[in-house]
N, C-alpha and C positions, 0 to 999 in steps of 0.2 A: 711281679709278685704270682706264687701260687693262690688263687682263690679257691673258695670253696665249692663252687658252682663247675668248676671245670675238674672237680674231682668226685661226682655223686656218682651212686651207683644209678640204673636205669629205675631200682624201688622206692627212690631216695630224689624222686625230681623234684620236688618242692622242702629240700633239704639241703640245706649248706653247711659247710664245718666253717667256724671262726678261727681267725690268727691271733696274735698278740697285737697286730697294727688293729686292728679291729675295734681296739679298745684305749681310751686315755689311761693318764696316768691316776686317775681318781676312779678307776673302774666304770664310767660311763660310757657306752658306745658311741663310737666318734662316726658319727654318721653325718659329718660335715660334706660340703658340695664336693669337694675334690679326695674323698674318702673312699675307698673299694668296698665300702657298703651301700656307698652312695652311686657311685658309677657302674658298679658290675651287679651287684643284686638290689639295685634299685630302690633302695631304702627311704624311704622320706620322712620327717618328724612325728605326723601324724600317724606311723606306722607302728605296728606291737608288733614287738618281735619276739619269739617266745627262745630260750637258750637252754636247752637240755644239758646238763653235764653229765657224763658217763665215763663208769670206766668198764673194759671187756671183758673184766672178773666178776662183775657184778650180777650178783643172780636179779635183782629187781629192773637191772637198766634190759636186762637181756628178755623179760617180760615186756618192758616198756619199747621194746624198739618197732615189734610190729606194732604197738597201739599209735606209736607217733607217727609210723609212718600211713597209719589209717586217718590218724586229725588231720596228718596236713595235705591229704586229696582231699579230705569234707570242706576244711576250714578253705583251701583254696577255692574251693566251689563256694562258699559263702561269703565270704569274705575276697575275693579276688587277689587282687597286690596289696591288701593293708593288712595283711598279716604276712609276717615270713617266721619260718622256722629255722634255726639253725642248732649247729651241736658242738659240746666240746670234747675231747677225747681226755678228760682229766689224770690221766695217766699216760701219759704218751704211751703205753702200753704196743699202741697199733703201729709204730712208727721206728721199732728197732732199729730198722737198717737206717734208717732217715736220721743223723743224731741232730741235722738243725733243724728238723721240723721237732723232732720228741723236746730239745733245748728251747723250742717258741712253746711249745703246750706247756711247759713247765713252768716257765715265766708268766704263763697266762694265768696260771693255777694261782700261783703267788698273788699274783695283781688282784684276780678274785676275790682269795683269800683274807688279802689286807681291807681291802673296800667293801668287802660284804660279808660282816663278819657271821651273818647267821648262815654262812656253809654248812651243811650239817655231814654229807656223805651224799653217797650217789644212789640212784639219779636225785640230781636237785634242778628242776626247772623255776628258771627267773624269765621275768615280762618286764621288757623295758618300752617306753615310749617318749620318742622326745630325746633318746638317748640316756633315761635316766629308769632306774629298775624302780616300778611299779608293784610287782608282788613278786611272790616266791612259793613253789609245790616241792617238797621233798618227798621221797621213801616212794612206796608203791603206788601207780596210776591208774585209774581207768581210763577209757577213751569218754565215757558221759566226765570225767570230773575234769579234766583237762580242756576240753573245749565249753563247759560251764565255765572253766577260771578265763577261757582265752573271751569268750563274749563278754567275760562283766570288766576283762583287762579294754577290750573296745571300748566299751562306753565311758571309760574314767577321761 
């Protein structure tokens, strides 16, 4: 399996890219003992997972990218390994040359839209704990707002 952490750039050391197999059919994150999230990303039930769904063409997403990168650095210092950050390219645009990856991303978006009816557009940040969605933020985001949201999700 091609897992996210093997594809991150140096500026995104703490952010991984998710795949279809990282979710169950009911839209929950697959954090079972044998899942790639548990094995490769070391996700545990108590961890908060932040998942950004973005599109390359989205203006707010472009503005959010450096913010999310900064949040990743700050959160890794504050919470060590208890908060994990991920991304999903919601359009498959990034991987036009890789049809299999593009198809997987599109199926993942279908799964998310089916199980999370509150998906409104790009960027959307979902917060998961114990595999279940516990929060959401859509649209324009600031570093302070995102960290505040993460802080409140950690306390849940």
